[in-house]
C-alpha positions in Angstrom: -64.8 -7.5 -23.9 -67.2 -4.6 -23.5 -67.5 -4.4 -27.3 -69.0 -8.0 -27.2 -71.1 -7.0 -24.2 -72.6 -4.1 -26.2 -73.2 -6.1 -29.3 -75.1 -8.7 -27.2 -77.4 -5.9 -26.0 -78.1 -5.0 -29.6 -79.6 -8.4 -30.2 -82.2 -7.9 -27.4 -85.7 -6.8 -28.5 -86.7 -3.2 -28.2 -88.6 -2.7 -25.0 -91.4 -0.1 -24.6 -90.8 0.3 -20.9 -87.5 1.1 -19.1 -85.4 -2.1 -19.4 -83.9 -3.9 -16.4 -80.7 -4.5 -18.3 -77.9 -3.8 -17.9 -77.9 -3.4 -14.1 -74.1 -3.3 -13.9 -71.2 -2.8 -16.2 -67.6 -3.5 -15.3 -65.0 -1.4 -17.2 -61.6 -3.0 -17.5 -60.6 -1.3 -20.8 -57.1 0.1 -20.2 -53.8 -1.1 -18.8 -52.6 2.5 -18.3 -50.8 2.4 -15.0 -47.9 4.2 -13.3 -46.8 1.3 -11.1 -44.6 -1.7 -11.6 -46.0 -4.0 -8.8 -43.8 -7.1 -8.4 -46.8 -9.4 -8.6 -48.3 -7.8 -11.7 -47.6 -8.0 -15.5 -47.9 -5.9 -18.6 -51.4 -7.0 -19.3 -52.5 -4.8 -16.3 -49.7 -2.2 -16.3 -48.5 -0.2 -19.2 -45.4 0.7 -17.3 -44.4 -2.9 -16.7 -45.1 -3.7 -20.3 -42.8 -1.0 -21.6 -40.0 -1.1 -18.9 -39.9 -4.7 -17.6 -41.2 -6.7 -20.6 -39.8 -4.3 -23.2 -43.0 -4.8 -25.4 -44.9 -2.2 -27.4 -48.1 -0.7 -26.0 -51.2 -2.8 -26.2 -53.6 -1.7 -28.9 -56.4 0.7 -28.0 -59.5 -1.0 -29.5 -62.1 1.5 -28.2 -63.0 4.0 -30.9 -65.2 7.1 -30.8 -67.9 5.0 -32.2 -67.7 2.6 -29.3 -68.1 5.4 -26.8 -71.0 6.9 -28.8 -72.7 3.5 -28.7 -72.0 3.0 -25.1 -73.6 6.3 -24.1 -77.2 5.2 -24.7 -76.8 2.3 -22.1 -75.4 4.5 -19.3 -78.7 5.8 -18.1 -79.9 2.3 -17.5 -77.0 1.4 -15.2 -77.5 0.8 -11.5 -73.8 0.4 -10.8 -70.5 0.6 -12.6 -67.1 -0.8 -11.7 -63.8 0.6 -12.9 -60.7 -1.6 -12.9 -57.2 -1.1 -14.4 -54.5 -0.5 -14.9 -55.1 2.6 -12.8 -58.6 3.9 -13.6 -57.7 7.5 -12.5 -55.0 7.6 -15.2 -56.9 6.0 -18.0 -58.3 8.3 -20.7 -61.0 5.7 -21.4 -62.3 5.9 -17.8 -62.6 9.7 -18.0 -64.5 9.5 -21.3 -67.1 7.4 -19.5 -67.2 9.6 -16.4 -67.4 12.7 -18.6 -70.5 11.3 -20.3 -72.0 10.6 -16.9 -71.3 14.2 -15.8 -72.5 15.7 -19.0 -75.8 13.7 -18.9 -76.2 14.4 -15.2 -76.2 10.7 -14.3 -75.8 9.8 -10.7 -74.5 6.2 -11.2 -72.7 4.7 -8.2 -69.2 3.8 -9.4 -66.7 1.6 -7.6 -63.1 2.3 -8.5 -60.2 -0.1 -7.7 -57.3 2.3 -7.4 -53.6 2.2 -6.4 -54.2 5.4 -4.5 -51.5 7.5 -6.1 -53.8 9.9 -8.0 -55.6 12.9 -6.5 -55.9 16.0 -8.7 -58.5 18.4 -10.2 -59.6 15.8 -12.7 -60.2 13.2 -10.0 -62.0 15.8 -7.9 -64.3 16.7 -10.7 -65.4 13.0 -11.1 -65.9 12.7 -7.3 -67.9 15.9 -7.2 -70.4 14.8 -9.8 -70.4 11.0 -9.5 -70.9 9.0 -6.2 -67.8 6.8 -6.0 -66.7 4.0 -3.7 -63.2 2.6 -3.6 -60.9 -0.4 -3.1 -57.4 0.9 -2.4 -54.4 -1.3 -2.6 -51.3 -0.7 -0.4 -50.0 -4.2 0.4 -48.0 -3.1 3.5 -47.8 -0.7 6.4 -44.2 0.4 6.3 -42.5 2.6 3.6 -39.9 -0.1 2.9 -42.5 -2.8 2.2 -45.0 -0.7 0.3 -42.4 0.8 -2.0 -40.6 -2.4 -2.6 -43.8 -4.2 -3.7 -45.7 -1.3 -5.3 -42.8 0.0 -7.3 -43.1 3.8 -8.1 -45.8 4.3 -5.4 -44.6 7.0 -3.0 -45.6 5.7 0.5 -46.5 9.1 1.9 -48.6 10.1 -1.1 -50.6 6.9 -1.0 -51.3 7.2 2.8 -52.4 10.8 2.4 -54.6 10.0 -0.5 -56.2 7.1 1.3 -57.3 9.6 4.0 -58.7 11.8 1.3 -60.7 9.0 -0.3 -61.8 7.9 3.2 -63.1 11.4 4.1 -64.9 11.6 0.7 -66.5 8.2 1.2 -67.6 9.1 4.8 -69.1 12.4 3.6 -71.0 10.8 0.7 -72.0 7.6 2.5 -70.2 5.4 0.0 -68.0 2.3 0.5 -64.3 2.3 1.0 -62.1 -0.7 1.6 -58.5 -1.8 1.6 -57.1 -4.7 -0.4 -54.0 -6.8 0.4 -52.1 -9.2 -1.8 -50.8 -11.6 0.8 -47.4 -12.8 -0.4 -44.0 -14.0 0.7 -42.8 -10.3 0.7 -45.4 -8.9 3.1 -47.0 -11.7 5.2 -45.1 -10.3 8.2 -47.1 -7.0 8.0 -50.5 -8.6 7.5 -51.6 -8.3 11.1 -50.6 -4.7 11.3 -52.4 -4.0 8.0 -55.6 -5.4 9.5 -55.1 -3.2 12.6 -54.7 -0.2 10.2 -58.0 -1.2 8.6 -59.7 -1.5 12.0 -58.2 1.9 13.0 -60.1 3.5 10.1 -63.1 1.2 10.3 -62.7 -0.2 6.8 -62.8 -3.8 5.5 -59.7 -5.5 4.3 -60.1 -7.8 1.3 -57.3 -10.3 0.7 -56.2 -11.3 -2.8 -54.7 -14.8 -3.1 -51.5 -14.5 -5.1 -50.6 -17.6 -7.1 -48.6 -16.0 -9.9 -45.8 -15.2 -10.2 -44.4 -18.1 -8.3 -41.7 -16.1 -6.5 -44.4 -14.0 -4.8 -46.9 -16.7 -3.9 -47.0 -18.3 -0.4 -48.6 -21.3 -2.1 -45.6 -22.2 -4.2 -43.3 -22.5 -1.1 -42.1 -25.9 0.1 -44.4 -27.1 2.8 -41.8 -26.9 5.6 -41.2 -23.2 4.6 -44.9 -22.5 4.6 -45.2 -24.2 8.0 -42.7 -21.8 9.4 -44.7 -18.9 8.2 -47.9 -20.4 9.6 -46.2 -20.9 13.0 -45.0 -17.3 13.0 -48.5 -16.0 12.1 -50.1 -18.1 14.8 -47.7 -16.7 17.4 -48.5 -13.2 16.2 -52.2 -14.0 16.5 -51.9 -14.6 20.3 -51.3 -10.9 20.8 -53.1 -9.7 17.7 -56.5 -11.3 18.0 -57.7 -9.6 21.2 -56.9 -6.2 19.4 -58.7 -7.0 16.1 -62.3 -6.1 15.6 -63.8 -5.6 12.1 -61.0 -7.6 10.4 -60.6 -10.3 13.0 -62.3 -12.9 10.8 -60.0 -11.9 7.9 -57.0 -13.0 9.9 -58.6 -16.2 11.0 -59.6 -17.1 7.5 -56.2 -16.4 5.9 -54.2 -18.2 8.6 -56.6 -21.1 8.4 -56.2 -21.3 4.7 -52.4 -21.5 5.0 -52.7 -24.1 7.7 -55.1 -26.1 5.5 -52.6 -26.0 2.6 -50.0 -27.5 4.9 
């Protein structure tokens, strides 16, 4: 959709002073990803598309011309978001970051990442561009993380989270954790919030409705009620220990109870 976004800018009048647009761009321009998360699909993961769906790769519509046209808008950005796939694996993401580095642009970038990638190429981006992160783990134990985020080595993701955390603290940028609350991991939700509290980071919960076998909200009401009861029992011991993410727990358990 960025091609349309760019063409819309072309219709705007030429301004003599520095324009206020575009303040932000969101780059979701590749499904390149090394994971096969059970709640994901081939639109967002090239690995799922090839291995699970047995489909050919999605076409790559972004030409050299597109990136050349995009370059002139980058100096006007106040903020950029990178989604995937996995942005730290996508060549398209690096083409944009390379332009920022070459043009000495200090544009704050937010990257939603699966946390599996840390190498010299990632370090070059982080050195030159101020980055913030949302990191997805979806569990606290090796068994849960690796069964949901298929191909993600538990130890690598945890180690890289600490690397991204140290970077964000040193640069004064944002870092948060995300959690796809599902049938497969609801039992570790409280411990995940405690993990976020331990590192003083916010946990953002994604509501999973598809595929049905992952969603809490496709369960029969009596089954969902059993989960709500179990969470509320956990909450008796958990709530006094929660700080920053206490409201996250209350909101999500309240939403499940409301559904019932």
